[in-house]
C-alpha positions in Angstrom: 0.0 0.0 0.0 2.9 2.4 0.8 4.4 1.7 -2.6 1.2 2.6 -4.3 0.9 5.9 -2.4 4.5 6.8 -3.3 3.8 6.2 -6.9 0.6 8.4 -6.8 2.6 11.2 -5.1 5.4 10.9 -7.7 2.9 11.0 -10.5 1.2 14.0 -9.0 4.4 15.9 -8.5 5.4 15.1 -12.1 2.0 16.3 -13.4 2.5 19.5 -11.3 5.9 20.1 -12.7 4.5 19.7 -16.3 1.7 22.0 -15.5 4.1 24.6 -14.2 6.4 24.4 -17.2 3.3 24.6 -19.5 2.1 27.6 -17.7 5.4 29.3 -18.0 5.6 28.6 -21.7 2.0 29.7 -22.4 1.5 32.5 -19.8 0.3 35.7 -21.3 0.1 39.3 -20.1 -1.6 42.6 -21.3 0.5 45.8 -21.4 -2.6 47.9 -21.8 -3.6 47.2 -18.2 -0.8 49.7 -17.4 -1.1 51.9 -20.3 -0.2 55.2 -18.6 3.2 53.8 -17.3 4.3 52.5 -20.6 3.1 55.6 -22.5 5.2 57.7 -20.1 8.2 55.4 -20.7 7.8 55.8 -24.5 7.6 59.6 -24.2 10.8 59.6 -22.3 12.5 57.8 -25.1 11.1 60.3 -27.6 12.2 63.2 -25.4 15.8 61.8 -25.3 15.7 61.5 -29.1 14.5 65.1 -29.4 17.0 66.6 -27.0 20.0 66.7 -29.4 18.1 68.7 -32.0 16.4 71.1 -29.6 19.6 71.6 -27.6 21.7 72.3 -30.7 19.1 74.8 -31.9 19.4 76.6 -28.6 23.2 76.3 -28.8 23.3 77.6 -32.4 21.2 80.6 -31.5 23.2 81.4 -28.3 26.6 81.1 -30.0 25.6 83.6 -32.6 24.4 85.9 -29.8 27.9 85.6 -28.3 29.4 86.1 -31.7 27.4 89.3 -32.2 28.5 90.7 -28.8 32.1 89.7 -29.6 32.2 91.3 -33.0 30.6 94.4 -31.6 34.0 95.1 -29.8 36.0 95.0 -33.0 33.5 96.7 -35.4 30.9 99.1 -33.9 32.6 100.0 -30.6 35.6 101.8 -32.2 33.2 103.8 -34.4 31.0 104.6 -31.5 34.1 105.8 -29.5 35.1 107.9 -32.5 31.7 109.5 -32.7 31.6 110.2 -28.9 35.0 111.8 -29.0 33.9 113.9 -32.0 30.9 115.0 -30.0 33.0 115.9 -27.0 35.5 117.9 -29.1 32.9 119.8 -31.2 30.4 120.4 -28.4 31.7 123.9 -27.5 31.0 124.9 -31.0 27.3 124.4 -30.5 27.0 125.6 -27.0 26.2 123.7 -23.8 22.6 123.3 -24.3 22.5 120.1 -22.2 23.8 119.5 -18.7 25.6 116.3 -19.9 28.7 116.7 -22.1 28.1 113.1 -23.3 25.2 110.7 -23.2 25.5 107.7 -20.7 25.9 105.3 -23.6 28.7 107.3 -25.0 30.5 107.5 -21.7 30.2 103.7 -21.4 31.6 103.3 -24.9 34.6 105.5 -24.2 35.3 103.6 -21.0 35.2 100.3 -22.9 37.5 101.6 -25.5 40.0 103.0 -23.1 40.0 99.9 -21.1 40.6 97.9 -24.2 43.6 100.0 -25.4 45.3 100.1 -22.0 45.0 96.4 -21.5 46.3 95.7 -25.0 49.5 97.6 -24.2 49.8 95.9 -20.9 49.5 92.5 -22.6 52.7 93.3 -24.5 54.7 92.9 -21.2 53.5 89.3 -21.0 55.9 87.0 -22.9 53.8 84.3 -24.6 56.9 82.2 -25.7 58.3 82.1 -22.1 54.8 81.1 -20.8 54.6 78.3 -23.4 57.9 76.7 -22.5 57.3 77.2 -18.8 54.0 75.2 -19.2 55.5 72.7 -21.6 58.1 71.7 -19.0 55.5 70.6 -16.5 54.4 67.0 -16.1 51.1 65.8 -17.6 49.3 65.3 -14.3 50.3 68.8 -13.1 49.1 70.4 -16.4 45.8 68.5 -16.0 45.3 70.0 -12.5 46.3 73.4 -13.8 43.8 73.3 -16.6 41.0 72.3 -14.2 41.9 75.1 -11.8 41.9 77.6 -14.7 38.3 76.6 -15.7 37.1 77.1 -12.1 39.0 80.5 -11.9 37.6 81.6 -15.2 34.0 81.1 -14.0 34.6 82.8 -10.6 36.5 85.8 -12.0 33.9 86.3 -14.7 31.0 86.4 -12.2 32.9 89.1 -10.3 34.2 90.9 -13.3 30.8 91.8 -14.7 29.9 93.4 -11.4 33.0 95.5 -11.6 32.2 96.7 -15.1 28.6 97.5 -14.2 29.7 99.4 -11.1 32.1 101.4 -13.3 29.5 102.2 -15.8 26.9 103.3 -13.2 29.5 105.3 -11.2 30.5 107.2 -14.3 26.9 107.9 -15.5 25.1 108.3 -12.2 23.3 111.7 -11.9 25.5 114.1 -10.0 22.7 115.6 -7.9 22.5 112.3 -5.9 24.3 111.8 -2.7 27.8 110.4 -3.2 27.7 106.7 -2.1 30.7 105.4 -4.1 34.5 105.5 -4.0 34.8 107.5 -7.2 35.2 106.8 -10.9 39.0 106.6 -10.9 39.2 103.7 -8.4 36.5 101.9 -10.2 38.3 102.4 -13.5 41.6 101.0 -12.2 39.6 98.0 -10.8 38.1 97.4 -14.2 41.4 97.7 -16.0 43.0 95.3 -13.5 40.2 92.8 -13.9 40.3 92.8 -17.7 44.1 92.4 -17.6 44.1 89.5 -15.2 41.2 87.8 -16.9 43.0 88.1 -20.3 46.1 86.6 -18.8 44.1 83.7 -17.3 42.6 83.0 -20.7 46.1 83.2 -22.2 47.3 80.5 -19.8 44.3 78.4 -20.9 45.1 78.8 -24.5 48.8 78.1 -23.9 47.9 74.8 -22.0 45.7 73.8 -24.8 48.5 74.6 -27.3 50.9 72.4 -25.3 48.4 69.5 -25.4 48.1 69.9 -29.2 51.8 69.9 -29.7 52.5 66.9 -27.3 53.9 63.9 -29.1 51.6 61.1 -27.7 48.5 63.3 -27.3 48.1 62.0 -23.9 47.6 65.4 -22.3 44.9 66.2 -24.9 43.1 62.9 -24.3 43.1 63.5 -20.5 41.8 67.1 -20.9 39.0 65.9 -23.2 38.1 63.0 -20.8 37.7 65.7 -18.2 34.6 66.8 -20.0 32.9 63.5 -19.4 33.6 63.9 -15.6 31.2 66.8 -15.9 28.4 64.4 -16.7 28.9 62.6 -13.4 28.6 65.9 -11.5 25.4 67.0 -13.2 23.1 64.3 -14.3 22.5 62.9 -10.8 21.4 66.3 -9.3 17.9 67.6 -9.0 17.3 70.2 -11.8 14.3 72.5 -12.3 13.6 74.6 -15.4 15.4 77.6 -14.1 18.5 75.6 -13.1 18.6 73.9 -16.5 18.3 77.4 -18.2 21.3 78.4 -16.0 23.3 75.5 -17.2 22.3 75.9 -20.8 23.7 79.5 -20.8 26.8 78.4 -19.1 27.3 75.7 -21.8 26.8 78.2 -24.6 29.4 80.5 -23.2 31.8 77.7 -22.6 31.5 76.4 -26.1 31.9 79.8 -27.7 35.0 80.5 -25.5 36.5 77.1 -26.5 36.0 78.0 -30.2 38.0 81.3 -29.7 40.7 79.4 -27.8 41.0 76.9 -30.7 41.3 79.8 -33.1 44.1 81.3 -30.9 45.9 77.9 -30.8 45.7 77.5 -34.6 47.0 81.1 -35.1 50.0 80.4 -32.9 50.8 77.1 -34.5 50.5 78.5 -38.0 52.8 81.3 -37.2 55.4 78.8 -35.9 55.2 76.9 -39.2 55.4 80.0 -41.4 51.7 79.7 -42.4 52.2 76.4 -44.1 48.7 75.2 -45.1 49.7 71.6 -44.8 50.2 72.0 -41.1 46.5 73.1 -40.8 45.5 69.6 -41.7 47.7 68.3 -38.9 45.7 70.4 -36.4 42.4 69.6 -38.0 41.8 66.1 -36.3 42.6 67.5 -32.8 40.3 70.4 -33.4 37.5 68.1 -34.4 38.1 65.9 -31.4 37.8 68.9 -29.0 34.6 70.1 -30.7 33.1 66.7 -30.9 33.7 65.9 -27.2 32.1 69.2 -26.2 29.1 68.5 -28.3 28.8 64.8 -27.1 29.1 65.8 -23.4 26.5 68.5 -23.7 24.0 66.2 -25.5 24.4 63.4 -23.0 24.3 65.6 -20.0 21.1 67.4 -21.1 19.4 64.3 -22.2 19.8 62.5 -18.8 19.0 65.6 -16.9 15.8 66.1 -18.7 15.0 62.4 -18.3 15.7 62.2 -14.5 13.8 65.4 -13.8 10.8 64.8 -16.1 11.5 67.9 -18.2 10.2 68.1 -21.8 12.3 69.0 -24.8 10.0 71.9 -25.5 11.7 73.8 -22.6 14.7 74.6 -24.9 12.3 76.6 -27.2 11.2 78.5 -24.1 14.9 79.3 -23.3 15.5 80.4 -26.9 12.5 82.7 -26.7 13.8 84.2 -23.4 17.2 85.0 -25.1 15.3 86.4 -28.1 13.2 88.6 -25.8 16.5 90.1 -24.4 17.7 91.0 -27.8 14.4 92.5 -29.0 13.9 94.5 -25.8 17.5 95.9 -25.9 16.7 97.4 -29.4 13.9 99.5 -28.0 14.3 103.2 -27.4 13.6 102.9 -23.6 16.2 100.2 -23.1 18.6 100.9 -20.3 21.3 98.4 -21.1 23.4 97.7 -24.1 22.9 94.4 -25.9 26.5 93.2 -25.4 26.2 93.9 -21.7 22.9 92.0 -21.6 24.6 88.9 -23.1 27.4 89.3 -20.6 25.0 89.3 -17.7 22.8 86.5 -19.1 25.5 84.0 -20.1 28.5 85.2 -18.2 30.3 85.9 -21.4 32.4 89.1 -21.1 33.9 89.9 -24.5 36.6 92.5 -23.4 39.3 90.1 -22.0 38.8 87.6 -24.9 39.0 90.5 -27.4 42.2 91.9 -25.8 43.9 88.5 -26.0 42.8 87.9 -29.6 44.0 91.3 -30.7 47.3 90.6 -28.9 47.7 87.2 -30.6 46.7 88.5 -34.1 49.0 91.5 -34.0 52.0 89.4 -32.9 51.3 86.6 -35.4 50.5 88.6 -38.5 53.0 91.3 -39.6 51.5 94.2 -41.6 54.1 95.6 -44.0 53.6 97.7 -47.1 50.6 99.6 -48.6 48.9 96.5 -49.9 48.9 94.9 -46.4 47.2 97.9 -45.0 44.7 97.8 -47.8 44.0 94.2 -46.9 43.6 95.2 -43.2 41.0 97.9 -44.1 39.1 95.4 -46.4 39.2 92.8 -43.6 37.7 95.4 -41.2 35.0 96.3 -43.6 34.2 92.5 -44.0 33.9 92.3 -40.2 31.5 95.1 -40.1 29.5 93.5 -42.9 29.5 90.2 -41.0 28.4 92.1 -37.8 25.6 93.9 -39.5 24.4 90.7 -41.3 24.5 88.7 -38.2 22.6 91.4 -36.2 19.9 91.6 -38.8 19.4 87.8 -39.0 19.4 87.6 -35.2 16.9 90.4 -34.8 14.6 88.8 -37.4 14.8 85.4 -35.7 14.4 86.9 -32.3 11.2 88.6 -33.4 9.9 85.3 -34.8 10.6 83.4 -31.6 9.1 86.2 -29.5 6.0 86.1 -31.7 5.8 82.3 -31.6 5.9 82.4 -27.7 3.2 85.1 -27.7 5.4 87.5 -25.8 5.2 90.5 -28.2 2.6 92.3 -26.0 5.1 92.6 -23.2 7.4 94.7 -25.4 4.8 97.5 -25.6 3.6 97.5 -22.0 4.5 100.6 -20.0 7.6 100.3 -17.9 6.8 100.3 -14.2 9.1 101.7 -11.6 10.2 99.3 -9.0 10.4 100.5 -5.4 13.0 98.7 -3.3 12.0 97.2 -0.1 9.9 94.4 1.2 6.9 93.6 -0.9 3.3 94.0 0.5 2.6 90.3 0.4 3.8 86.9 -0.6 2.0 86.9 -3.8 3.6 90.1 -5.0 7.0 88.8 -4.2 6.1 85.5 -5.9 5.1 87.3 -9.0 8.2 89.6 -9.1 9.0 89.1 -12.8 10.4 91.0 -15.7 9.5 88.7 -18.6 6.3 87.0 -17.7 7.0 83.6 -16.2 3.7 82.6 -14.7 3.8 80.8 -11.4 0.6 79.0 -10.4 -0.3 77.6 -7.0 1.2 74.2 -7.9 4.6 75.8 -8.4 4.9 75.1 -12.2 6.5 77.8 -14.3 6.5 78.6 -17.9 9.1 80.8 -19.5 6.7 81.9 -22.3 3.4 82.4 -20.5 0.4 83.5 -22.5 -0.6 87.2 -22.2 -4.2 86.2 -21.7 -3.4 84.2 -18.5 -1.3 87.1 -17.2 -4.3 89.4 -17.2 -6.6 86.9 -15.5 -4.4 85.2 -12.9 -1.5 87.5 -12.1 -0.8 91.2 -11.4 1.0 93.4 -13.9 4.5 92.4 -14.5 7.6 94.5 -14.4 8.6 94.8 -17.9 12.2 96.0 -18.4 15.2 95.2 -20.3 15.5 92.7 -17.5 19.0 91.1 -17.9 20.6 93.3 -15.2 17.7 92.8 -12.7 20.2 92.0 -10.0 21.3 95.7 -10.0 18.0 97.0 -8.9 16.4 94.1 -6.9 17.4 94.1 -3.2 18.7 90.8 -1.9 16.6 91.3 1.3 13.4 90.5 -0.5 14.5 87.0 -1.4 15.5 86.5 2.2 12.2 87.7 3.5 10.4 85.3 1.1 12.5 82.4 2.2 11.6 83.1 5.9 7.9 83.0 5.1 8.1 79.6 3.4 8.7 76.1 4.6 12.0 74.4 3.8 10.3 72.3 1.1 8.8 75.4 -0.5 12.1 77.1 -0.2 13.9 74.3 -2.0 11.4 74.3 -4.9 11.0 78.1 -5.1 10.9 79.4 -8.7 12.9 82.3 -9.9 12.3 84.4 -13.0 14.6 83.2 -15.8 15.4 86.9 -16.4 16.9 87.2 -12.9 19.5 84.5 -13.6 22.5 86.3 -14.8 25.7 86.6 -12.7 25.1 83.1 -11.1 24.8 81.5 -14.5 28.5 80.8 -15.0 29.0 79.3 -11.6 26.9 76.3 -12.2 25.3 76.4 -8.7 21.7 75.9 -7.8 19.9 79.2 -7.0 17.2 78.1 -4.7 
């Protein structure tokens, strides 16, 4: 009897095993039971696929904005300085009808021109060849550390440098009837000259280090320096980002990419000079230049793709960022604008063209010798070509900016009356929450939109402060933000939204601005 029971138990277990295997082979499931989850995953994949295109469209537009501000230093700024000096010299002939000898914009132009000339002559006392051989004699690891330190120093000095220049411009053009609350124009001027000179030297060391990497025999230094870009991914993608913080990073990436292009131009000029402008050597440099550019693009794409994935940010946000930059350009062209466009780009992206322009002029004048009448004719023609390029670039940018502003339905904000801001603590939390210059609507749920609809503005929020907005930090007291943070819980403080147009001097530092 016991043997029969064992046989039945064995047969039953055998049938159970067959039934289990059969169930595993024929088991079905229905994905539509969790349709929302899988739809969201598919949208994330599509978003990652759209990021390269949308990001590069923003980068392309931003780089040409930086190019426009950079060309302004070489083309229109000398002409504006000449016109301002002509007005100053001929003003006694027409009588002093106005209290001001020069308009504020003309004073700023003259200051920029004088700083540029003084720093250019000061750069002649810096020996590029000695710096090159001094850096070349260092070990690879030491150069790698130096290059990383230079990148950090460039971001820090840029953030403080724009404040120095803004302080100089305001001190020189401030109405005289106001109470004296500054140290004077001359000290501010010397501070600005010292800043531009030191920043130009810092960029020269960066360019020299990159030049040493290009000329190293085994290219190990260049490989290590390029691999450093991928370390940036590790430090960014696993942090929490919001729309405003991503806009901050995007502006920093635009500035960094344009600066690297200028550094590559300087490296190529120095190398071509050393090889007597032999065109064959240009093809030797071409692969290394392509590797640097490709690594920058790849790092930016991967970084932004995973940041948007981990933080549930759509790819459409880059069109909002582009519309915000376009609004800056269009508003700076208005008659009531109170900032120059090149200064607006400097505050927005942290790109200050003066030190880079000083270094480029220094490298070009030392690399290219102008001798003979024909050479001077070529210089004049080249200058005319630069002016033509600047005008063409400005026209195209202005047209595209108007198109982007119109697509974002922000054109009505350009024609709203300018309101005067009174410093101090706002009347309520809602007023401080809606402190805005471009129209980022913030609802009760804390969501923001860079390009909010004008209709919703009239219904849901008070009138916005419409200004040229890129130098908002000059007129907005820091105490307001502290008062707002005290009235909010820690969670609300961590997720507090800021107007994109208030993100300027902090942009280049890469820090969160909660």
